[in-house]
LUMLUMDREN-2810 file (N, C-alpha, C; in Angstrom, 1 decimal):
<atoms>
<atom><aa>X</aa><ch>A</ch><at>N</at><xx>21.2</xx><yy>4.8</yy><zz>14.4</zz></atom>
<atom><aa>X</aa><ch>A</ch><at>CA</at><xx>19.9</xx><yy>5.3</yy><zz>13.9</zz></atom>
<atom><aa>X</aa><ch>A</ch><at>C</at><xx>18.7</xx><yy>5.1</yy><zz>14.9</zz></atom>
<atom><aa>X</aa><ch>A</ch><at>N</at><xx>17.6</xx><yy>5.3</yy><zz>14.7</zz></atom>
<atom><aa>X</aa><ch>A</ch><at>CA</at><xx>16.4</xx><yy>4.8</yy><zz>15.7</zz></atom>
<atom><aa>X</aa><ch>A</ch><at>C</at><xx>15.4</xx><yy>4.1</yy><zz>14.4</zz></atom>
<atom><aa>X</aa><ch>A</ch><at>N</at><xx>14.4</xx><yy>3.2</yy><zz>15.3</zz></atom>
<atom><aa>X</aa><ch>A</ch><at>CA</at><xx>13.6</xx><yy>2.6</yy><zz>14.6</zz></atom>
<atom><aa>X</aa><ch>A</ch><at>C</at><xx>12.3</xx><yy>2.9</yy><zz>15.1</zz></atom>
<atom><aa>X</aa><ch>A</ch><at>N</at><xx>11.7</xx><yy>2.4</yy><zz>14.1</zz></atom>
<atom><aa>X</aa><ch>A</ch><at>CA</at><xx>10.0</xx><yy>2.8</yy><zz>14.4</zz></atom>
<atom><aa>X</aa><ch>A</ch><at>C</at><xx>9.0</xx><yy>1.5</yy><zz>13.9</zz></atom>
<atom><aa>X</aa><ch>A</ch><at>N</at><xx>8.5</xx><yy>1.2</yy><zz>14.8</zz></atom>
<atom><aa>X</aa><ch>A</ch><at>CA</at><xx>7.4</xx><yy>-0.3</yy><zz>14.5</zz></atom>
<atom><aa>X</aa><ch>A</ch><at>C</at><xx>6.2</xx><yy>0.5</yy><zz>13.7</zz></atom>
<atom><aa>X</aa><ch>A</ch><at>N</at><xx>5.8</xx><yy>-0.3</yy><zz>13.0</zz></atom>
<atom><aa>X</aa><ch>A</ch><at>CA</at><xx>4.4</xx><yy>0.3</yy><zz>12.1</zz></atom>
<atom><aa>X</aa><ch>A</ch><at>C</at><xx>3.7</xx><yy>-1.3</yy><zz>11.9</zz></atom>
<atom><aa>X</aa><ch>A</ch><at>N</at><xx>2.5</xx><yy>-1.1</yy><zz>11.6</zz></atom>
<atom><aa>X</aa><ch>A</ch><at>CA</at><xx>1.5</xx><yy>-2.5</yy><zz>11.5</zz></atom>
<atom><aa>X</aa><ch>A</ch><at>C</at><xx>1.3</xx><yy>-2.2</yy><zz>10.2</zz></atom>
<atom><aa>X</aa><ch>A</ch><at>N</at><xx>1.4</xx><yy>-3.9</yy><zz>9.6</zz></atom>
<atom><aa>X</aa><ch>A</ch><at>CA</at><xx>0.9</xx><yy>-4.3</yy><zz>8.3</zz></atom>
<atom><aa>X</aa><ch>A</ch><at>C</at><xx>-0.2</xx><yy>-5.5</yy><zz>8.4</zz></atom>
<atom><aa>X</aa><ch>A</ch><at>N</at><xx>-1.0</xx><yy>-4.9</yy><zz>7.4</zz></atom>
<atom><aa>X</aa><ch>A</ch><at>CA</at><xx>-1.8</xx><yy>-6.0</yy><zz>7.4</zz></atom>
<atom><aa>X</aa><ch>A</ch><at>C</at><xx>-1.1</xx><yy>-7.5</yy><zz>6.9</zz></atom>
<atom><aa>X</aa><ch>A</ch><at>N</at><xx>-1.4</xx><yy>-8.8</yy><zz>7.2</zz></atom>
<atom><aa>X</aa><ch>A</ch><at>CA</at><xx>-1.0</xx><yy>-9.8</yy><zz>6.8</zz></atom>
<atom><aa>X</aa><ch>A</ch><at>C</at><xx>-0.9</xx><yy>-10.1</yy><zz>5.4</zz></atom>
<atom><aa>X</aa><ch>A</ch><at>N</at><xx>-1.8</xx><yy>-9.7</yy><zz>4.6</zz></atom>
<atom><aa>X</aa><ch>A</ch><at>CA</at><xx>-1.6</xx><yy>-9.8</yy><zz>3.1</zz></atom>
<atom><aa>X</aa><ch>A</ch><at>C</at><xx>-0.3</xx><yy>-8.7</yy><zz>2.5</zz></atom>
<atom><aa>X</aa><ch>A</ch><at>N</at><xx>-0.4</xx><yy>-7.3</yy><zz>2.9</zz></atom>
<atom><aa>X</aa><ch>A</ch><at>CA</at><xx>0.6</xx><yy>-6.7</yy><zz>2.6</zz></atom>
<atom><aa>X</aa><ch>A</ch><at>C</at><xx>2.0</xx><yy>-6.9</yy><zz>3.1</zz></atom>
<atom><aa>X</aa><ch>A</ch><at>N</at><xx>2.1</xx><yy>-7.5</yy><zz>4.3</zz></atom>
<atom><aa>X</aa><ch>A</ch><at>CA</at><xx>3.1</xx><yy>-8.0</yy><zz>4.4</zz></atom>
<atom><aa>X</aa><ch>A</ch><at>C</at><xx>4.0</xx><yy>-9.1</yy><zz>3.9</zz></atom>
<atom><aa>X</aa><ch>A</ch><at>N</at><xx>2.8</xx><yy>-10.3</yy><zz>3.7</zz></atom>
<atom><aa>X</aa><ch>A</ch><at>CA</at><xx>3.3</xx><yy>-11.2</yy><zz>2.6</zz></atom>
<atom><aa>X</aa><ch>A</ch><at>C</at><xx>4.1</xx><yy>-10.5</yy><zz>1.2</zz></atom>
<atom><aa>X</aa><ch>A</ch><at>N</at><xx>3.2</xx><yy>-9.7</yy><zz>0.6</zz></atom>
<atom><aa>X</aa><ch>A</ch><at>CA</at><xx>3.5</xx><yy>-9.0</yy><zz>-0.5</zz></atom>
<atom><aa>X</aa><ch>A</ch><at>C</at><xx>4.8</xx><yy>-8.1</yy><zz>-0.5</zz></atom>
<atom><aa>X</aa><ch>A</ch><at>N</at><xx>5.2</xx><yy>-7.4</yy><zz>0.7</zz></atom>
<atom><aa>X</aa><ch>A</ch><at>CA</at><xx>6.5</xx><yy>-7.1</yy><zz>0.4</zz></atom>
<atom><aa>X</aa><ch>A</ch><at>C</at><xx>7.4</xx><yy>-7.9</yy><zz>0.6</zz></atom>
<atom><aa>X</aa><ch>A</ch><at>N</at><xx>7.2</xx><yy>-9.1</yy><zz>1.4</zz></atom>
<atom><aa>X</aa><ch>A</ch><at>CA</at><xx>8.2</xx><yy>-10.0</yy><zz>1.7</zz></atom>
<atom><aa>X</aa><ch>A</ch><at>C</at><xx>8.5</xx><yy>-10.8</yy><zz>0.3</zz></atom>
<atom><aa>X</aa><ch>A</ch><at>N</at><xx>7.6</xx><yy>-10.5</yy><zz>-0.4</zz></atom>
<atom><aa>X</aa><ch>A</ch><at>CA</at><xx>7.8</xx><yy>-11.4</yy><zz>-2.0</zz></atom>
<atom><aa>X</aa><ch>A</ch><at>C</at><xx>8.8</xx><yy>-10.3</yy><zz>-2.7</zz></atom>
<atom><aa>X</aa><ch>A</ch><at>N</at><xx>8.6</xx><yy>-8.8</yy><zz>-2.7</zz></atom>
<atom><aa>X</aa><ch>A</ch><at>CA</at><xx>9.1</xx><yy>-8.0</yy><zz>-3.6</zz></atom>
<atom><aa>X</aa><ch>A</ch><at>C</at><xx>10.5</xx><yy>-7.7</yy><zz>-3.3</zz></atom>
<atom><aa>X</aa><ch>A</ch><at>N</at><xx>10.5</xx><yy>-7.9</yy><zz>-1.9</zz></atom>
<atom><aa>X</aa><ch>A</ch><at>CA</at><xx>12.2</xx><yy>-7.5</yy><zz>-1.2</zz></atom>
<atom><aa>X</aa><ch>A</ch><at>C</at><xx>13.2</xx><yy>-8.5</yy><zz>-1.8</zz></atom>
<atom><aa>X</aa><ch>A</ch><at>N</at><xx>14.5</xx><yy>-8.1</yy><zz>-1.9</zz></atom>
<atom><aa>X</aa><ch>A</ch><at>CA</at><xx>15.3</xx><yy>-9.1</yy><zz>-1.9</zz></atom>
<atom><aa>X</aa><ch>A</ch><at>C</at><xx>15.7</xx><yy>-9.9</yy><zz>-1.0</zz></atom>
<atom><aa>X</aa><ch>A</ch><at>N</at><xx>16.3</xx><yy>-11.1</yy><zz>-1.1</zz></atom>
<atom><aa>X</aa><ch>A</ch><at>CA</at><xx>17.0</xx><yy>-12.0</yy><zz>-0.2</zz></atom>
<atom><aa>X</aa><ch>A</ch><at>C</at><xx>17.9</xx><yy>-11.5</yy><zz>1.0</zz></atom>
<atom><aa>X</aa><ch>A</ch><at>N</at><xx>18.6</xx><yy>-10.6</yy><zz>0.6</zz></atom>
<atom><aa>X</aa><ch>A</ch><at>CA</at><xx>19.7</xx><yy>-10.0</yy><zz>1.4</zz></atom>
<atom><aa>X</aa><ch>A</ch><at>C</at><xx>19.1</xx><yy>-8.2</yy><zz>1.7</zz></atom>
<atom><aa>X</aa><ch>A</ch><at>N</at><xx>18.0</xx><yy>-8.1</yy><zz>1.5</zz></atom>
<atom><aa>X</aa><ch>A</ch><at>CA</at><xx>17.3</xx><yy>-6.5</yy><zz>1.6</zz></atom>
<atom><aa>X</aa><ch>A</ch><at>C</at><xx>16.5</xx><yy>-6.7</yy><zz>2.8</zz></atom>
<atom><aa>X</aa><ch>A</ch><at>N</at><xx>16.5</xx><yy>-5.5</yy><zz>3.5</zz></atom>
<atom><aa>X</aa><ch>A</ch><at>CA</at><xx>15.7</xx><yy>-5.4</yy><zz>4.6</zz></atom>
<atom><aa>X</aa><ch>A</ch><at>C</at><xx>14.4</xx><yy>-5.0</yy><zz>4.5</zz></atom>
<atom><aa>X</aa><ch>A</ch><at>N</at><xx>13.2</xx><yy>-5.0</yy><zz>5.1</zz></atom>
<atom><aa>X</aa><ch>A</ch><at>CA</at><xx>11.8</xx><yy>-4.2</yy><zz>4.8</zz></atom>
<atom><aa>X</aa><ch>A</ch><at>C</at><xx>12.2</xx><yy>-2.8</yy><zz>4.7</zz></atom>
<atom><aa>X</aa><ch>A</ch><at>N</at><xx>13.1</xx><yy>-2.4</yy><zz>5.5</zz></atom>
<atom><aa>X</aa><ch>A</ch><at>CA</at><xx>13.1</xx><yy>-0.9</yy><zz>5.4</zz></atom>
<atom><aa>X</aa><ch>A</ch><at>C</at><xx>13.7</xx><yy>-0.2</yy><zz>4.1</zz></atom>
<atom><aa>X</aa><ch>A</ch><at>N</at><xx>15.1</xx><yy>-1.5</yy><zz>3.7</zz></atom>
<atom><aa>X</aa><ch>A</ch><at>CA</at><xx>15.5</xx><yy>-0.9</yy><zz>2.3</zz></atom>
<atom><aa>X</aa><ch>A</ch><at>C</at><xx>14.2</xx><yy>-1.0</yy><zz>1.2</zz></atom>
<atom><aa>X</aa><ch>A</ch><at>N</at><xx>13.5</xx><yy>-2.2</yy><zz>1.3</zz></atom>
<atom><aa>X</aa><ch>A</ch><at>CA</at><xx>12.3</xx><yy>-2.5</yy><zz>0.6</zz></atom>
<atom><aa>X</aa><ch>A</ch><at>C</at><xx>11.7</xx><yy>-1.2</yy><zz>0.1</zz></atom>
<atom><aa>X</aa><ch>A</ch><at>N</at><xx>11.0</xx><yy>-0.8</yy><zz>1.2</zz></atom>
<atom><aa>X</aa><ch>A</ch><at>CA</at><xx>9.9</xx><yy>0.4</yy><zz>1.5</zz></atom>
<atom><aa>X</aa><ch>A</ch><at>C</at><xx>10.6</xx><yy>1.5</yy><zz>1.1</zz></atom>
<atom><aa>X</aa><ch>A</ch><at>N</at><xx>11.9</xx><yy>1.7</yy><zz>1.2</zz></atom>
<atom><aa>X</aa><ch>A</ch><at>CA</at><xx>12.6</xx><yy>3.1</yy><zz>0.9</zz></atom>
<atom><aa>X</aa><ch>A</ch><at>C</at><xx>12.8</xx><yy>3.2</yy><zz>-0.6</zz></atom>
<atom><aa>X</aa><ch>A</ch><at>N</at><xx>13.1</xx><yy>1.9</yy><zz>-1.1</zz></atom>
<atom><aa>X</aa><ch>A</ch><at>CA</at><xx>13.5</xx><yy>1.9</yy><zz>-2.9</zz></atom>
<atom><aa>X</aa><ch>A</ch><at>C</at><xx>11.7</xx><yy>2.2</yy><zz>-3.3</zz></atom>
<atom><aa>X</aa><ch>A</ch><at>N</at><xx>10.9</xx><yy>1.6</yy><zz>-2.7</zz></atom>
<atom><aa>X</aa><ch>A</ch><at>CA</at><xx>9.4</xx><yy>1.8</yy><zz>-3.5</zz></atom>
<atom><aa>X</aa><ch>A</ch><at>C</at><xx>8.8</xx><yy>3.4</yy><zz>-3.1</zz></atom>
<atom><aa>X</aa><ch>A</ch><at>N</at><xx>9.5</xx><yy>4.0</yy><zz>-2.3</zz></atom>
<atom><aa>X</aa><ch>A</ch><at>CA</at><xx>9.4</xx><yy>5.5</yy><zz>-1.9</zz></atom>
<atom><aa>X</aa><ch>A</ch><at>C</at><xx>9.9</xx><yy>6.2</yy><zz>-2.8</zz></atom>
<atom><aa>X</aa><ch>A</ch><at>N</at><xx>11.4</xx><yy>5.8</yy><zz>-2.9</zz></atom>
<atom><aa>X</aa><ch>A</ch><at>CA</at><xx>12.2</xx><yy>6.8</yy><zz>-3.9</zz></atom>
<atom><aa>X</aa><ch>A</ch><at>C</at><xx>11.8</xx><yy>6.7</yy><zz>-5.2</zz></atom>
<atom><aa>X</aa><ch>A</ch><at>N</at><xx>11.5</xx><yy>5.9</yy><zz>-5.6</zz></atom>
<atom><aa>X</aa><ch>A</ch><at>CA</at><xx>10.9</xx><yy>5.7</yy><zz>-6.9</zz></atom>
<atom><aa>X</aa><ch>A</ch><at>C</at><xx>9.4</xx><yy>6.7</yy><zz>-7.6</zz></atom>
<atom><aa>X</aa><ch>A</ch><at>N</at><xx>9.8</xx><yy>7.9</yy><zz>-8.1</zz></atom>
<atom><aa>X</aa><ch>A</ch><at>CA</at><xx>9.0</xx><yy>9.0</yy><zz>-7.9</zz></atom>
<atom><aa>X</aa><ch>A</ch><at>C</at><xx>7.8</xx><yy>8.1</yy><zz>-8.8</zz></atom>
<atom><aa>X</aa><ch>A</ch><at>N</at><xx>6.6</xx><yy>7.9</yy><zz>-8.7</zz></atom>
<atom><aa>X</aa><ch>A</ch><at>CA</at><xx>5.5</xx><yy>7.7</yy><zz>-9.4</zz></atom>
<atom><aa>X</aa><ch>A</ch><at>C</at><xx>5.5</xx><yy>6.1</yy><zz>-9.7</zz></atom>
<atom><aa>X</aa><ch>A</ch><at>N</at><xx>6.0</xx><yy>5.3</yy><zz>-8.7</zz></atom>
<atom><aa>X</aa><ch>A</ch><at>CA</at><xx>6.2</xx><yy>4.0</yy><zz>-8.8</zz></atom>
<atom><aa>X</aa><ch>A</ch><at>C</at><xx>5.6</xx><yy>3.2</yy><zz>-8.3</zz></atom>
<atom><aa>X</aa><ch>A</ch><at>N</at><xx>4.7</xx><yy>3.7</yy><zz>-7.7</zz></atom>
<atom><aa>X</aa><ch>A</ch><at>CA</at><xx>3.6</xx><yy>3.2</yy><zz>-6.7</zz></atom>
<atom><aa>X</aa><ch>A</ch><at>C</at><xx>2.5</xx><yy>2.9</yy><zz>-7.7</zz></atom>
<atom><aa>X</aa><ch>A</ch><at>N</at><xx>2.2</xx><yy>3.9</yy><zz>-8.6</zz></atom>
<atom><aa>X</aa><ch>A</ch><at>CA</at><xx>1.1</xx><yy>3.8</yy><zz>-9.8</zz></atom>
<atom><aa>X</aa><ch>A</ch><at>C</at><xx>1.0</xx><yy>2.1</yy><zz>-10.5</zz></atom>
<atom><aa>X</aa><ch>A</ch><at>N</at><xx>2.0</xx><yy>1.6</yy><zz>-10.8</zz></atom>
<atom><aa>X</aa><ch>A</ch><at>CA</at><xx>2.4</xx><yy>0.4</yy><zz>-11.3</zz></atom>
<atom><aa>X</aa><ch>A</ch><at>C</at><xx>1.7</xx><yy>-0.9</yy><zz>-10.1</zz></atom>
<atom><aa>X</aa><ch>A</ch><at>N</at><xx>2.2</xx><yy>-0.8</yy><zz>-9.1</zz></atom>
<atom><aa>X</aa><ch>A</ch><at>CA</at><xx>1.6</xx><yy>-1.8</yy><zz>-7.8</zz></atom>
<atom><aa>X</aa><ch>A</ch><at>C</at><xx>0.1</xx><yy>-1.3</yy><zz>-7.8</zz></atom>
<atom><aa>X</aa><ch>A</ch><at>N</at><xx>-0.5</xx><yy>-0.2</yy><zz>-7.8</zz></atom>
<atom><aa>X</aa><ch>A</ch><at>CA</at><xx>-1.9</xx><yy>0.6</yy><zz>-7.7</zz></atom>
<atom><aa>X</aa><ch>A</ch><at>C</at><xx>-2.5</xx><yy>-0.5</yy><zz>-8.9</zz></atom>
<atom><aa>X</aa><ch>A</ch><at>N</at><xx>-2.0</xx><yy>-0.4</yy><zz>-10.2</zz></atom>
<atom><aa>X</aa><ch>A</ch><at>CA</at><xx>-2.4</xx><yy>-1.0</yy><zz>-11.3</zz></atom>
<atom><aa>X</aa><ch>A</ch><at>C</at><xx>-2.9</xx><yy>-2.6</yy><zz>-11.3</zz></atom>
<atom><aa>X</aa><ch>A</ch><at>N</at><xx>-1.8</xx><yy>-3.0</yy><zz>-10.3</zz></atom>
<atom><aa>X</aa><ch>A</ch><at>CA</at><xx>-1.5</xx><yy>-4.7</yy><zz>-10.4</zz></atom>
<atom><aa>X</aa><ch>A</ch><at>C</at><xx>-2.9</xx><yy>-5.2</yy><zz>-9.4</zz></atom>
<atom><aa>X</aa><ch>A</ch><at>N</at><xx>-3.6</xx><yy>-4.0</yy><zz>-8.6</zz></atom>
<atom><aa>X</aa><ch>A</ch><at>CA</at><xx>-4.6</xx><yy>-4.3</yy><zz>-7.9</zz></atom>
<atom><aa>X</aa><ch>A</ch><at>C</at><xx>-5.8</xx><yy>-4.6</yy><zz>-8.6</zz></atom>
<atom><aa>X</aa><ch>A</ch><at>N</at><xx>-5.7</xx><yy>-4.0</yy><zz>-9.9</zz></atom>
<atom><aa>X</aa><ch>A</ch><at>CA</at><xx>-6.9</xx><yy>-4.1</yy><zz>-10.6</zz></atom>
<atom><aa>X</aa><ch>A</ch><at>C</at><xx>-7.6</xx><yy>-5.5</yy><zz>-11.0</zz></atom>
<atom><aa>X</aa><ch>A</ch><at>N</at><xx>-8.9</xx><yy>-5.8</yy><zz>-10.4</zz></atom>
<atom><aa>X</aa><ch>A</ch><at>CA</at><xx>-9.4</xx><yy>-6.7</yy><zz>-10.5</zz></atom>
<atom><aa>X</aa><ch>A</ch><at>C</at><xx>-9.5</xx><yy>-7.8</yy><zz>-9.4</zz></atom>
<atom><aa>X</aa><ch>A</ch><at>N</at><xx>-8.7</xx><yy>-7.4</yy><zz>-8.0</zz></atom>
<atom><aa>X</aa><ch>A</ch><at>CA</at><xx>-8.0</xx><yy>-8.0</yy><zz>-7.0</zz></atom>
<atom><aa>X</aa><ch>A</ch><at>C</at><xx>-9.3</xx><yy>-7.7</yy><zz>-6.0</zz></atom>
<atom><aa>X</aa><ch>A</ch><at>N</at><xx>-9.4</xx><yy>-8.7</yy><zz>-5.2</zz></atom>
<atom><aa>X</aa><ch>A</ch><at>CA</at><xx>-10.1</xx><yy>-8.6</yy><zz>-4.0</zz></atom>
<atom><aa>X</aa><ch>A</ch><at>C</at><xx>-10.1</xx><yy>-7.3</yy><zz>-3.3</zz></atom>
<atom><aa>X</aa><ch>A</ch><at>N</at><xx>-8.4</xx><yy>-6.9</yy><zz>-2.9</zz></atom>
<atom><aa>X</aa><ch>A</ch><at>CA</at><xx>-8.1</xx><yy>-5.5</yy><zz>-2.5</zz></atom>
<atom><aa>X</aa><ch>A</ch><at>C</at><xx>-8.7</xx><yy>-4.5</yy><zz>-3.1</zz></atom>
<atom><aa>X</aa><ch>A</ch><at>N</at><xx>-8.6</xx><yy>-4.9</yy><zz>-4.3</zz></atom>
<atom><aa>X</aa><ch>A</ch><at>CA</at><xx>-9.0</xx><yy>-3.5</yy><zz>-5.1</zz></atom>
<atom><aa>X</aa><ch>A</ch><at>C</at><xx>-10.8</xx><yy>-3.2</yy><zz>-5.0</zz></atom>
<atom><aa>X</aa><ch>A</ch><at>N</at><xx>-11.2</xx><yy>-4.1</yy><zz>-4.7</zz></atom>
<atom><aa>X</aa><ch>A</ch><at>CA</at><xx>-12.7</xx><yy>-4.2</yy><zz>-4.7</zz></atom>
<atom><aa>X</aa><ch>A</ch><at>C</at><xx>-13.1</xx><yy>-3.7</yy><zz>-3.0</zz></atom>
<atom><aa>X</aa><ch>A</ch><at>N</at><xx>-12.0</xx><yy>-4.1</yy><zz>-2.3</zz></atom>
<atom><aa>X</aa><ch>A</ch><at>CA</at><xx>-11.9</xx><yy>-3.6</yy><zz>-0.7</zz></atom>
<atom><aa>X</aa><ch>A</ch><at>C</at><xx>-11.9</xx><yy>-2.1</yy><zz>-0.9</zz></atom>
<atom><aa>X</aa><ch>A</ch><at>N</at><xx>-11.1</xx><yy>-1.5</yy><zz>-1.4</zz></atom>
<atom><aa>X</aa><ch>A</ch><at>CA</at><xx>-10.6</xx><yy>-0.1</yy><zz>-1.4</zz></atom>
<atom><aa>X</aa><ch>A</ch><at>C</at><xx>-11.3</xx><yy>0.4</yy><zz>-2.0</zz></atom>
<atom><aa>X</aa><ch>A</ch><at>N</at><xx>-12.2</xx><yy>0.3</yy><zz>-3.2</zz></atom>
<atom><aa>X</aa><ch>A</ch><at>CA</at><xx>-13.3</xx><yy>1.0</yy><zz>-3.9</zz></atom>
<atom><aa>X</aa><ch>A</ch><at>C</at><xx>-14.7</xx><yy>0.9</yy><zz>-3.0</zz></atom>
<atom><aa>X</aa><ch>A</ch><at>N</at><xx>-15.1</xx><yy>-0.3</yy><zz>-2.3</zz></atom>
<atom><aa>X</aa><ch>A</ch><at>CA</at><xx>-16.0</xx><yy>-0.2</yy><zz>-1.4</zz></atom>
<atom><aa>X</aa><ch>A</ch><at>C</at><xx>-16.0</xx><yy>1.1</yy><zz>-0.2</zz></atom>
<atom><aa>X</aa><ch>A</ch><at>N</at><xx>-14.7</xx><yy>0.8</yy><zz>0.2</zz></atom>
<atom><aa>X</aa><ch>A</ch><at>CA</at><xx>-14.4</xx><yy>2.0</yy><zz>1.3</zz></atom>
<atom><aa>X</aa><ch>A</ch><at>C</at><xx>-14.1</xx><yy>3.5</yy><zz>0.9</zz></atom>
<atom><aa>X</aa><ch>A</ch><at>N</at><xx>-13.8</xx><yy>3.3</yy><zz>-0.3</zz></atom>
<atom><aa>X</aa><ch>A</ch><at>CA</at><xx>-13.7</xx><yy>4.9</yy><zz>-0.9</zz></atom>
<atom><aa>X</aa><ch>A</ch><at>C</at><xx>-15.3</xx><yy>5.2</yy><zz>-1.2</zz></atom>
<atom><aa>X</aa><ch>A</ch><at>N</at><xx>-16.0</xx><yy>4.5</yy><zz>-2.0</zz></atom>
<atom><aa>X</aa><ch>A</ch><at>CA</at><xx>-17.8</xx><yy>5.0</yy><zz>-1.9</zz></atom>
<atom><aa>X</aa><ch>A</ch><at>C</at><xx>-18.4</xx><yy>5.3</yy><zz>-0.6</zz></atom>
<atom><aa>X</aa><ch>A</ch><at>N</at><xx>-17.8</xx><yy>4.6</yy><zz>0.6</zz></atom>
<atom><aa>X</aa><ch>A</ch><at>CA</at><xx>-18.4</xx><yy>4.5</yy><zz>2.0</zz></atom>
<atom><aa>X</aa><ch>A</ch><at>C</at><xx>-18.1</xx><yy>6.1</yy><zz>2.7</zz></atom>
<atom><aa>X</aa><ch>A</ch><at>N</at><xx>-16.8</xx><yy>6.4</yy><zz>2.3</zz></atom>
<atom><aa>X</aa><ch>A</ch><at>CA</at><xx>-16.2</xx><yy>7.7</yy><zz>2.6</zz></atom>
<atom><aa>X</aa><ch>A</ch><at>C</at><xx>-17.2</xx><yy>8.9</yy><zz>2.1</zz></atom>
<atom><aa>X</aa><ch>A</ch><at>N</at><xx>-17.1</xx><yy>8.6</yy><zz>0.7</zz></atom>
<atom><aa>X</aa><ch>A</ch><at>CA</at><xx>-17.7</xx><yy>9.7</yy><zz>-0.1</zz></atom>
<atom><aa>X</aa><ch>A</ch><at>C</at><xx>-19.1</xx><yy>9.8</yy><zz>0.3</zz></atom>
<atom><aa>X</aa><ch>A</ch><at>N</at><xx>-19.9</xx><yy>8.9</yy><zz>0.2</zz></atom>
<atom><aa>X</aa><ch>A</ch><at>CA</at><xx>-21.1</xx><yy>8.6</yy><zz>0.8</zz></atom>
<atom><aa>X</aa><ch>A</ch><at>C</at><xx>-21.4</xx><yy>9.2</yy><zz>1.9</zz></atom>
<atom><aa>X</aa><ch>A</ch><at>N</at><xx>-20.4</xx><yy>9.5</yy><zz>3.1</zz></atom>
<atom><aa>X</aa><ch>A</ch><at>CA</at><xx>-20.5</xx><yy>9.8</yy><zz>4.2</zz></atom>
<atom><aa>X</aa><ch>A</ch><at>C</at><xx>-20.1</xx><yy>11.1</yy><zz>4.4</zz></atom>
<atom><aa>X</aa><ch>A</ch><at>N</at><xx>-19.7</xx><yy>11.9</yy><zz>3.4</zz></atom>
<atom><aa>X</aa><ch>A</ch><at>CA</at><xx>-18.9</xx><yy>13.1</yy><zz>3.2</zz></atom>
<atom><aa>X</aa><ch>A</ch><at>C</at><xx>-20.2</xx><yy>14.2</yy><zz>3.5</zz></atom>
<atom><aa>X</aa><ch>A</ch><at>N</at><xx>-19.8</xx><yy>15.2</yy><zz>4.3</zz></atom>
<atom><aa>X</aa><ch>A</ch><at>CA</at><xx>-21.0</xx><yy>16.0</yy><zz>4.3</zz></atom>
<atom><aa>X</aa><ch>A</ch><at>C</at><xx>-20.4</xx><yy>17.4</yy><zz>3.4</zz></atom>
<atom><aa>X</aa><ch>A</ch><at>N</at><xx>-21.2</xx><yy>17.9</yy><zz>2.4</zz></atom>
<atom><aa>X</aa><ch>A</ch><at>CA</at><xx>-20.6</xx><yy>19.4</yy><zz>1.6</zz></atom>
<atom><aa>X</aa><ch>A</ch><at>C</at><xx>-21.0</xx><yy>20.4</yy><zz>2.4</zz></atom>
<atom><aa>X</aa><ch>A</ch><at>N</at><xx>-20.3</xx><yy>21.1</yy><zz>2.5</zz></atom>
<atom><aa>X</aa><ch>A</ch><at>CA</at><xx>-20.4</xx><yy>22.4</yy><zz>3.3</zz></atom>
<atom><aa>X</aa><ch>A</ch><at>C</at><xx>-20.5</xx><yy>23.4</yy><zz>2.3</zz></atom>
<atom><aa>X</aa><ch>A</ch><at>N</at><xx>-21.5</xx><yy>24.2</yy><zz>2.9</zz></atom>
<atom><aa>X</aa><ch>A</ch><at>CA</at><xx>-21.9</xx><yy>25.4</yy><zz>2.0</zz></atom>
<atom><aa>X</aa><ch>A</ch><at>C</at><xx>-21.5</xx><yy>26.7</yy><zz>2.2</zz></atom>
</atoms>
């Protein structure tokens, strides 16, 4: 099986490390999260009120404000 390297922010790495099992690989942990349809929504809601969510909202507003409307 081939492998790929991906870059993660330090905070995301720490969270993923916390949620994966002690005998589980990072690939296994990510695969489990992806296989649970809709399961990322609870993770999203856990960000509510966090600094990470504030950053996401700020970035989304900047993207929306920078978008040009096509007519």
